[in-house]
N, C-alpha and C positions, 0 to 999 in steps of 0.2 A: 837789261833795259837800254831800248833804243834811243837815238836823240828826241824823238816822239815823246819820252816817257811809257814806252808801250813794252810788252813782254812777250815772247813766244812760246809755242806750246812745250817746247824743252823746257824750258825754266819752270812753266806749271808742273811739269811732270818731276823735274830736281824739287819742287816744295813737296809735292806730294808724296814722295818717296823719304825725304827728311822728317816730313810728319808721321808717316807710318812707324817709322824706325824711332823716334823718339817714343811713341805711343806704344808700341811692341816689337823689341828687336830681332824676335823671332818670325815676325809676318813676310812670307812670300809670297805674293799675289801670282798668278797663272795670268790674268787678264786685266786691264785696265781700260776703263772707257771714259771720257772725257766729253762734256757738253757743254759748249758755250753758249752763255745766255747774254752776258756783257762783257765788254773791255775792263781791264785791270792798270790801273796808274797809278803809279807811284805820289802817296799823299792822300 
């Protein structure tokens, strides 16, 4: 998170891969596409 409480695309990707490995540790996607609909802020 930056000083404005925003995150960047790299952090979104980290959260995504963490969630995928918690759900199914053997999942290895070959392609990921992210579409942003609104910003994410802490709280």
